[in-house]
C-alpha positions as CSV (number, residue, x, y, z in Angstrom):
1,M,48.8,-146.0,-118.4
2,N,50.3,-147.3,-120.9
3,H,50.1,-148.4,-124.6
4,E,51.1,-151.2,-127.2
5,V,49.5,-152.8,-129.6
6,I,49.7,-156.9,-130.4
7,D,48.7,-158.4,-133.4
8,G,46.6,-155.0,-134.6
9,V,44.8,-155.0,-131.0
10,P,45.8,-152.1,-128.7
11,V,46.5,-153.0,-125.8
12,L,46.1,-150.3,-122.5
13,W,47.8,-151.3,-119.1
14,A,48.4,-150.0,-115.5
15,E,49.9,-151.6,-112.3
16,A,47.2,-153.0,-110.1
17,P,47.4,-154.8,-107.0
18,G,46.3,-158.7,-106.7
19,P,46.7,-161.1,-109.5
20,L,46.6,-160.2,-113.3
21,E,43.1,-159.5,-114.9
22,A,42.6,-159.3,-118.5
23,A,39.6,-157.8,-120.3
24,L,39.5,-158.5,-124.3
25,L,36.3,-156.3,-125.6
26,F,35.1,-155.9,-128.7
27,G,32.8,-152.7,-129.6
28,C,29.5,-154.6,-130.2
29,G,26.4,-155.2,-127.9
30,A,22.9,-155.5,-128.0
31,R,22.4,-151.8,-129.3
32,D,24.1,-153.4,-132.5
33,E,21.7,-156.1,-133.1
34,S,18.0,-155.6,-134.4
35,F,14.9,-157.1,-133.2
36,R,14.8,-160.6,-135.6
37,T,18.5,-161.2,-134.7
38,L,18.3,-160.0,-130.7
39,G,20.6,-162.2,-128.9
40,V,22.9,-163.0,-132.0
41,T,25.9,-161.1,-129.9
42,H,25.4,-163.5,-127.1
43,L,25.2,-166.7,-129.0
44,V,28.6,-165.2,-130.7
45,E,30.3,-165.1,-126.9
46,H,28.4,-168.8,-125.8
47,L,30.0,-170.7,-129.0
48,A,33.4,-169.3,-128.3
49,M,33.5,-170.0,-124.9
50,G,32.1,-173.5,-125.4
51,T,35.0,-174.3,-127.2
52,L,37.5,-173.3,-124.1
53,P,38.8,-176.6,-122.4
54,R,38.4,-177.1,-118.6
55,L,40.4,-174.2,-116.8
56,H,41.0,-173.9,-113.2
57,H,41.3,-169.7,-112.9
58,E,38.7,-167.4,-112.6
59,H,37.4,-166.6,-116.5
60,N,33.9,-165.4,-117.6
61,A,32.3,-163.0,-120.5
62,S,29.3,-161.0,-120.6
63,V,27.6,-159.0,-123.4
64,G,26.3,-155.5,-122.6
65,L,24.3,-153.2,-124.7
66,T,27.2,-151.8,-125.8
67,T,30.3,-154.4,-125.5
68,T,31.2,-157.7,-125.5
69,E,33.7,-158.7,-123.0
70,F,36.1,-161.7,-122.8
71,T,37.4,-161.9,-119.1
72,C,40.3,-163.8,-116.9
73,S,42.5,-163.1,-114.0
74,G,45.4,-165.6,-112.9
75,R,49.1,-166.5,-113.6
76,P,50.1,-164.2,-116.9
77,E,50.8,-168.4,-118.2
78,Q,47.2,-168.7,-117.4
79,V,46.0,-165.3,-119.5
80,V,48.1,-166.4,-122.1
81,E,46.3,-169.2,-122.7
82,F,42.9,-167.9,-122.1
83,L,43.3,-164.5,-124.3
84,G,44.8,-167.1,-127.5
85,L,42.2,-169.6,-127.0
86,V,39.3,-167.0,-127.3
87,C,41.3,-165.4,-130.5
88,R,41.3,-169.0,-132.0
89,A,38.0,-169.5,-131.3
90,L,36.5,-166.5,-132.5
91,G,38.8,-166.5,-135.8
92,A,36.8,-170.2,-136.1
93,L,33.4,-170.4,-134.8
94,P,31.8,-174.1,-134.1
95,L,28.7,-173.0,-135.8
96,E,27.7,-176.5,-136.0
97,R,27.0,-176.3,-132.2
98,I,24.0,-173.3,-132.8
99,E,20.9,-175.3,-131.7
100,R,22.6,-176.7,-128.7
101,E,23.7,-173.2,-127.4
102,A,20.4,-171.7,-128.5
103,G,18.8,-174.1,-125.8
104,V,21.4,-172.6,-123.1
105,L,21.0,-169.6,-123.8
106,A,17.2,-170.0,-123.0
107,A,18.0,-171.8,-120.2
108,E,20.0,-168.7,-119.3
109,G,17.6,-166.1,-119.6
110,G,19.2,-162.8,-118.8
111,M,18.9,-159.6,-120.1
112,S,21.6,-156.5,-121.5
113,A,20.4,-153.7,-118.9
114,D,18.0,-153.9,-115.4
115,P,14.5,-153.8,-116.6
116,V,13.2,-151.2,-115.5
117,T,16.0,-149.3,-117.5
118,G,15.4,-151.1,-120.3
119,E,11.8,-150.0,-120.4
120,L,13.1,-146.6,-120.4
121,L,15.2,-147.0,-123.0
122,S,12.6,-148.7,-125.2
123,H,10.3,-146.0,-124.7
124,R,12.7,-143.5,-125.4
125,Y,14.1,-145.1,-128.5
126,G,11.6,-147.9,-129.6
127,V,12.8,-151.4,-131.0
128,Q,16.1,-150.2,-132.1
129,G,19.7,-149.7,-130.3
130,V,19.9,-148.9,-126.9
131,G,16.0,-149.6,-126.8
132,L,16.5,-153.2,-127.1
133,A,17.3,-153.9,-124.1
134,A,13.9,-154.3,-123.0
135,Y,13.1,-157.3,-125.5
136,Q,14.3,-160.5,-125.8
137,G,13.1,-160.6,-129.4
138,P,12.2,-164.1,-131.2
139,G,13.8,-166.5,-129.5
140,P,17.2,-167.8,-129.4
141,D,16.3,-170.9,-131.5
142,R,14.8,-167.9,-134.1
143,I,18.6,-166.7,-134.9
144,P,19.5,-167.1,-138.1
145,V,22.8,-168.9,-138.9
146,E,23.8,-165.6,-141.3
147,A,23.1,-163.3,-139.1
148,V,25.8,-165.3,-136.4
149,R,28.3,-164.9,-139.2
150,E,27.6,-161.4,-140.2
151,T,27.9,-160.3,-136.6
152,L,31.4,-162.4,-136.5
153,A,32.4,-161.0,-139.6
154,R,32.0,-157.0,-139.1
155,Y,32.5,-157.0,-135.0
156,F,35.1,-159.6,-133.6
157,H,38.2,-158.4,-134.9
158,A,40.9,-157.5,-133.8
159,G,40.1,-153.6,-136.0
160,N,37.3,-154.0,-133.1
161,A,39.1,-154.7,-130.0
162,V,41.2,-153.4,-126.7
163,L,42.8,-155.4,-124.7
164,V,43.3,-153.9,-121.1
165,L,45.5,-155.1,-118.5
166,T,46.1,-155.1,-114.9
167,G,50.2,-155.2,-115.7
168,P,52.5,-155.3,-118.3
169,P,52.0,-158.1,-121.4
170,P,53.1,-161.3,-120.6
171,A,55.5,-162.8,-122.6
172,G,54.6,-165.2,-125.3
173,L,51.2,-162.9,-125.8
174,R,49.8,-163.4,-128.7
175,L,45.7,-162.0,-130.0
176,P,45.6,-164.2,-133.1
177,L,42.2,-162.1,-134.5
178,P,41.3,-161.9,-138.0
179,S,41.9,-158.6,-139.6
180,G,39.3,-156.0,-140.1
181,E,37.8,-152.4,-140.3
182,R,36.2,-151.0,-137.5
183,P,32.6,-150.6,-138.7
184,P,31.1,-146.6,-138.2
185,R,29.2,-146.4,-135.1
186,G,26.3,-143.3,-134.9
187,A,23.6,-142.6,-132.0
188,T,20.8,-144.4,-131.9
189,Q,17.7,-142.0,-132.5
190,P,14.9,-141.7,-129.9
191,V,10.9,-142.0,-131.6
192,L,9.6,-139.9,-128.4
193,R,9.3,-136.4,-129.3
194,G,8.1,-133.9,-126.7
195,G,8.8,-133.0,-123.5
196,A,9.0,-134.4,-120.4
197,A,6.1,-137.4,-119.4
198,W,5.4,-140.7,-117.9
199,Y,3.5,-143.5,-118.6
200,Q,2.6,-147.3,-116.7
201,E,4.5,-150.6,-118.1
202,N,4.9,-153.9,-117.2
203,V,8.1,-152.8,-114.5
204,P,8.7,-154.1,-111.5
205,S,9.2,-150.5,-109.6
206,P,9.6,-147.3,-110.6
207,G,12.4,-145.4,-112.7
208,L,13.4,-142.1,-114.1
209,A,15.6,-141.6,-117.3
210,L,17.2,-138.1,-117.8
211,H,18.9,-137.4,-121.5
212,G,22.2,-135.3,-121.3
213,D,25.9,-135.4,-122.1
214,L,28.1,-138.2,-120.3
215,D,30.4,-135.9,-120.1
216,D,28.6,-133.2,-118.3
217,D,30.0,-133.2,-114.7
218,A,27.9,-131.3,-113.6
219,L,24.8,-133.2,-114.9
220,F,26.8,-136.4,-113.2
221,L,27.0,-134.4,-109.7
222,A,23.7,-133.8,-109.8
223,V,22.3,-136.9,-110.2
224,E,24.6,-138.2,-107.6
225,V,23.2,-135.6,-104.7
226,L,20.0,-137.1,-105.9
227,A,20.5,-140.2,-105.9
228,N,21.6,-139.5,-101.7
229,R,18.1,-137.8,-101.3
230,L,16.4,-140.3,-102.2
231,R,17.8,-142.8,-100.1
232,E,17.3,-140.4,-97.3
233,T,14.1,-139.3,-97.7
234,V,12.5,-143.3,-99.5
235,R,14.8,-145.6,-97.5
236,H,15.1,-143.9,-94.1
237,Q,12.6,-141.3,-93.6
238,H,10.1,-143.3,-95.2
239,G,10.9,-146.9,-95.3
240,L,9.2,-147.5,-98.1
241,S,12.5,-148.6,-100.6
242,Y,15.7,-150.5,-99.8
243,D,18.0,-149.6,-103.0
244,V,18.3,-146.5,-105.4
245,G,19.9,-147.9,-108.8
246,R,21.6,-145.9,-110.5
247,D,23.3,-146.4,-114.6
248,T,24.5,-144.8,-117.4
249,V,23.6,-146.1,-121.0
250,F,26.2,-144.7,-123.8
251,V,23.9,-143.8,-126.7
252,G,25.9,-142.1,-129.3
253,P,29.0,-139.8,-129.2
254,G,28.0,-136.7,-126.8
255,Q,24.9,-138.2,-125.3
256,G,23.6,-140.8,-123.1
257,E,21.1,-141.5,-120.2
258,R,21.0,-141.6,-116.6
259,T,18.6,-143.7,-114.7
260,L,17.3,-144.1,-111.2
261,V,15.3,-147.0,-110.1
262,L,14.4,-147.4,-107.1
263,D,12.6,-150.6,-105.7
264,A,9.2,-150.5,-103.2
265,R,7.6,-151.5,-100.7
266,E,4.7,-153.7,-101.8
267,G,1.9,-152.0,-102.3
268,Q,3.6,-148.9,-101.8
269,D,5.0,-148.3,-106.0
270,Q,2.7,-145.0,-106.1
271,R,4.1,-143.5,-102.8
272,V,7.6,-144.1,-104.5
273,A,6.7,-143.1,-107.9
274,E,5.3,-139.6,-106.4
275,L,8.8,-139.4,-104.0
276,L,11.5,-139.6,-106.9
277,W,9.4,-137.5,-109.3
278,A,9.1,-134.7,-106.3
279,E,12.8,-134.7,-105.0
280,T,14.2,-134.5,-108.5
281,V,12.0,-131.3,-109.1
282,R,12.9,-130.0,-106.0
283,L,16.4,-130.1,-106.7
284,A,16.0,-129.2,-110.4
285,R,14.4,-125.7,-108.7
286,D,16.1,-124.9,-105.7
287,G,19.1,-126.3,-106.1
288,M,21.4,-128.2,-103.1
289,S,23.5,-126.8,-100.5
290,E,27.6,-126.5,-100.9
291,Q,28.0,-128.9,-98.2
292,E,25.9,-131.7,-99.8
293,L,27.9,-131.5,-102.8
294,A,31.2,-131.4,-101.2
295,E,29.8,-134.5,-99.9
296,E,29.5,-136.3,-102.9
297,L,32.7,-135.0,-104.4
298,A,34.7,-136.4,-101.6
299,G,32.9,-139.4,-102.6
300,V,34.1,-139.8,-106.0
301,R,37.8,-138.7,-104.7
302,E,37.5,-141.8,-102.1
303,A,36.6,-143.9,-105.8
304,F,39.1,-142.5,-107.9
305,Q,42.0,-142.6,-105.8
306,D,41.5,-146.2,-104.5
307,P,44.1,-148.7,-106.2
308,R,40.9,-150.9,-107.0
309,S,39.3,-148.6,-109.7
310,T,41.9,-149.4,-112.0
311,P,40.4,-151.9,-113.6
312,F,37.6,-149.4,-114.2
313,E,39.5,-146.9,-115.3
314,L,40.9,-149.0,-118.1
315,R,37.6,-150.2,-119.2
316,E,36.5,-146.7,-119.4
317,A,39.6,-145.5,-121.6
318,A,38.9,-148.9,-124.0
319,A,35.5,-147.9,-124.4
320,E,36.2,-144.3,-125.2
321,S,39.1,-146.0,-127.5
322,L,36.4,-148.1,-129.4
323,F,33.7,-145.7,-129.7
324,G,35.7,-142.3,-130.9
325,G,35.4,-140.8,-127.5
326,D,38.7,-138.4,-125.6
327,Y,39.2,-140.3,-122.7
328,R,39.8,-138.1,-119.5
329,D,42.0,-139.6,-116.6
330,A,40.6,-139.7,-113.0
331,D,42.7,-137.0,-112.5
332,T,41.6,-134.5,-115.2
333,R,37.7,-135.6,-114.2
334,L,38.6,-134.9,-110.3
335,D,39.8,-131.4,-111.6
336,S,37.0,-130.7,-113.6
337,L,34.7,-132.0,-111.1
338,T,35.9,-129.6,-108.1
339,R,35.0,-127.0,-110.6
340,V,31.0,-127.4,-110.6
341,T,29.2,-125.8,-108.4
342,P,25.7,-125.9,-106.8
343,D,23.8,-123.1,-109.2
344,G,25.5,-124.9,-112.0
345,A,24.7,-128.4,-111.1
346,R,20.8,-127.0,-110.4
347,Q,20.7,-126.0,-113.9
348,A,22.2,-129.0,-115.3
349,L,19.2,-131.2,-113.5
350,A,16.7,-128.4,-115.0
351,Q,18.1,-128.4,-118.3
352,A,17.5,-132.7,-118.2
353,L,14.3,-132.7,-116.0
354,R,12.9,-131.6,-119.5
355,T,13.6,-134.8,-121.5
356,A,12.4,-137.1,-117.9
357,V,10.8,-140.2,-118.6
358,L,9.3,-141.5,-115.7
359,V,7.8,-145.3,-115.4
360,V,5.9,-147.2,-113.1
361,P,4.0,-150.5,-112.7
362,C,0.9,-151.0,-114.2
363,G,-2.1,-149.8,-112.5
364,T,-0.2,-147.1,-110.4
365,E,-2.0,-143.5,-111.0
366,P,1.0,-141.1,-109.5
367,D,-0.2,-137.6,-108.2
368,V,3.2,-135.9,-110.1
369,R,3.4,-132.2,-111.2
370,Q,5.6,-130.2,-112.6
371,S,7.8,-127.0,-111.4
372,D,5.0,-124.6,-112.0
373,G,2.6,-127.3,-110.4
374,T,0.7,-128.3,-113.2
375,P,0.0,-132.2,-113.8
376,L,3.2,-134.0,-116.1
377,P,1.7,-135.7,-119.0
378,K,0.7,-139.4,-119.3
379,Y,2.1,-140.7,-122.4
380,S,-0.6,-142.2,-124.6
381,C,0.4,-144.6,-127.4
382,G,0.1,-142.9,-130.9
383,G,0.6,-139.6,-129.0
384,G,-3.1,-139.7,-127.2
385,G,-5.0,-138.3,-130.0
386,Q,-4.4,-141.1,-133.0
387,R,-7.6,-141.7,-134.5
388,L,-8.5,-145.2,-136.3
389,P,-7.9,-144.9,-139.9
390,A,-11.8,-144.4,-142.0
391,A,-10.6,-146.1,-145.1
392,G,-9.2,-149.4,-144.7
393,R,-10.8,-152.8,-144.1
394,T,-11.8,-153.3,-140.5
395,F,-11.8,-156.7,-138.3
396,R,-13.7,-157.0,-134.7
397,P,-13.8,-159.9,-132.6
398,P,-16.4,-162.9,-132.2
399,L,-20.2,-161.4,-132.2
400,L,-20.5,-163.7,-129.1
401,A,-17.5,-162.1,-127.4
402,R,-19.0,-158.6,-128.4
403,L,-22.4,-159.3,-126.5
404,F,-20.6,-160.6,-123.1
405,S,-17.6,-158.0,-123.2
406,S,-17.6,-154.6,-123.5
407,N,-13.9,-154.4,-123.9
408,A,-14.1,-156.6,-127.0
409,R,-16.9,-154.3,-128.3
410,R,-14.1,-151.7,-128.1
411,I,-11.5,-153.3,-130.5
412,R,-11.0,-152.4,-133.8
413,L,-8.1,-153.9,-136.3
414,V,-7.9,-151.6,-139.5
415,V,-5.7,-152.8,-142.4
416,D,-4.9,-150.5,-145.1
417,E,-2.2,-150.5,-147.8
418,A,0.6,-149.0,-145.7
419,G,0.4,-150.9,-142.8
420,L,-1.9,-151.7,-139.4
421,W,-4.0,-149.8,-137.0
422,M,-5.6,-151.1,-133.9
423,G,-8.2,-149.6,-131.3
424,H,-7.8,-150.7,-127.9
425,P,-10.7,-150.8,-125.2
426,D,-9.2,-147.7,-122.9
427,G,-9.5,-145.3,-126.2
428,T,-5.2,-145.5,-127.2
429,V,-5.1,-146.3,-131.2
430,C,-1.4,-148.6,-131.8
431,H,-0.3,-148.1,-135.7
432,V,2.5,-149.8,-137.2
433,R,3.4,-149.0,-140.9
434,Y,5.0,-152.1,-142.7
435,D,8.0,-149.9,-143.4
436,E,8.3,-149.6,-139.9
437,V,8.0,-153.4,-139.2
438,V,10.8,-155.0,-137.1
439,G,9.6,-158.4,-136.7
440,V,6.6,-160.5,-137.4
441,E,6.2,-163.6,-135.4
442,T,3.7,-166.5,-136.9
443,D,2.0,-169.1,-135.2
444,G,-0.3,-170.9,-137.7
445,P,-2.8,-168.4,-139.2
446,S,-2.0,-165.6,-136.4
447,R,0.6,-163.0,-136.5
448,V,2.0,-160.7,-134.1
449,V,3.6,-157.7,-135.4
450,F,6.0,-155.4,-133.7
451,G,6.9,-151.9,-134.8
452,R,10.1,-149.9,-134.0
453,N,8.0,-147.5,-132.3
454,S,7.4,-150.3,-129.3
455,C,3.9,-151.1,-131.0
456,F,2.4,-154.4,-131.7
457,I,-0.5,-155.6,-132.8
458,P,-1.5,-159.4,-132.3
459,V,-3.6,-160.4,-135.1
460,V,-4.3,-163.7,-133.8
461,S,-7.0,-166.4,-134.7
462,D,-9.0,-166.4,-131.4
463,L,-9.5,-162.2,-131.2
464,F,-10.1,-162.0,-135.0
465,P,-11.4,-165.2,-136.2
466,D,-11.8,-163.2,-139.6
467,A,-8.6,-162.2,-140.3
468,A,-7.4,-164.0,-143.0
469,P,-6.9,-161.5,-145.2
470,A,-4.9,-159.0,-143.0
471,V,-2.6,-161.8,-142.4
472,A,-2.1,-162.0,-146.2
473,A,-1.9,-158.5,-146.7
474,I,1.4,-158.8,-143.5
475,D,2.2,-161.6,-145.4
476,A,2.7,-160.2,-148.8
477,A,3.8,-156.7,-147.3
478,V,6.5,-157.4,-144.8
479,P,9.8,-159.0,-146.0
480,E,10.0,-163.2,-145.4
481,S,13.5,-162.0,-143.4
482,L,11.3,-160.3,-141.1
483,R,8.9,-163.2,-140.2
484,Y,9.9,-166.1,-138.0
485,P,7.8,-169.1,-136.7
486,V,6.6,-168.7,-132.8
487,S,10.3,-170.0,-130.6
488,A,10.2,-173.3,-129.2
489,F,11.4,-171.9,-126.0
490,R,8.0,-169.3,-125.6
491,P,6.3,-170.8,-122.0
492,T,2.9,-172.0,-122.9
493,E,0.8,-169.3,-121.1
C-alpha cells in the first residue's frame, strides 16, 4: 500500500485489476449528528452531488454510521474530473437547494444501518452516537440550515478526509478542499447497564448484538463459527430462515458491536430467536472443534488473498487513519488469526455473551435461558422497577375513555420540576428528564418528547385533553433549538 499527500489530503493506493476506482472518505456519519439534526450529513452529500453535471461513468455517494464516501470508477481523467467537482462543490455548497433536496431525501428514505442492527444499537446506546441508527429524526424538511453549515465546516475539509485509489494517482489530480483540523472523536457511551437481556421491539426479525474489541481475532473467528452453525441449524436443518446477516459497528477506539440478524419464515420468529440464543450459549459454553475453526480460517484466507479485496483493504486503512487506529495489513491479520485456538475463541465469545442483547419482534415470547439454566432477563423500560413519583401534577385520559377501556384507566402522565413520567397499561414507566431531552415534536397543542434514553412520551391532546399545563412546562424547560414542528413528510397515519 502506497502513501502520498495531495493538497493536504492523505492518499492511499494499491494496484488492483479493473478500471481505476476512487473513494474520497470523510470521517463523518450519522453517529456525528444529534437527534435534532439527524440526516444533515446525508443532506450535505445530496447537495454536493446535486451540483455535478451528467457523467458517463460509474459514480455514487453514501453516508454510513461513521463515514461519508464519494466514489467513482473509470478512466484516469474521469476520476480526476469527478473528484475535482466534488471537492469544489463542498467548498461552495448550494444552500439554496436545501428545500428541494429535503424532498429528495424524503423520497429516498433509507437508514444508516439494517433496521434490526439499528434497534440493537439504539437499545444499548440510546438516542446518541451509533444509537441514532434506529431513528429518522424530525424529518429532512426540519434540518436547520445552520446545522448544514456547521457540519460542513466541522467535517468536510482536507483535515478530515482520506482518498483511496486502486492505482497510482492520475496526472493532474487535485483535491481543492477547504483546510481544517480533524475533530476529536470519542466513543459513544452506552445508556444500557447490566448484563445480558432480551426485549421486544418493532423489528422484522430477531437479532443479537455482542460488545467487544473489534481487533479481537478470537471473537471475530468465534462469531464466524457461530454464523456458520446458525446457517446449518436454522436454515438447513429446520428450514426456518434464509440468511444469517453479520455486521460490525465501530463505536470508538478499541470497541464496537458485532451483530447477527436472522430473517424468519412467517410465524417462526419465536423459534428462530430461541435457536439463535441457544446456539450462541452452546458455543460459548462447549466451544468448537479444530475443524470448525480451520474451516473459517480457510475462508478468511481466501478472502484476504483475493485481488478483488484491495478496495476493501484500502477503506480499512483509510478508516483507521481517520479515527486514530492502527491498520494491520492482511498478512499481519492472517498471521494473528492462525494463532487463535478453539478455547481462546470460546472464551472470547463467553466474555462477549455477558454483554449480549437479543431483540425479537413485538408479540414474540421466546424461552431463552442462560448457560446455568436460569431465564435470560427481559428488559423493561426504566429497568422494570421504576415507579411514578408521588409528587408532581398528574394527567389522565378522558373520563369516557377510562369508562370503556381498561388500558386508558392505567395510563398516567406525571409532570414535575425535573421532567416527565408516563405509566403504561402494562405497568412499565417511562421517564425523560428535561436535561436529557433530545427533541420535542410540536403539532398544535400536542407535544412528543424524545429522551436520550430511548424513551419518548406523547403529550397529545387526544390522549390528555387537559394537558395544556404540561405543554407549557415542556416549552418552558426545553430549549427552543430542540423543538420543531411536525414534518410535512410524515405519513398521515
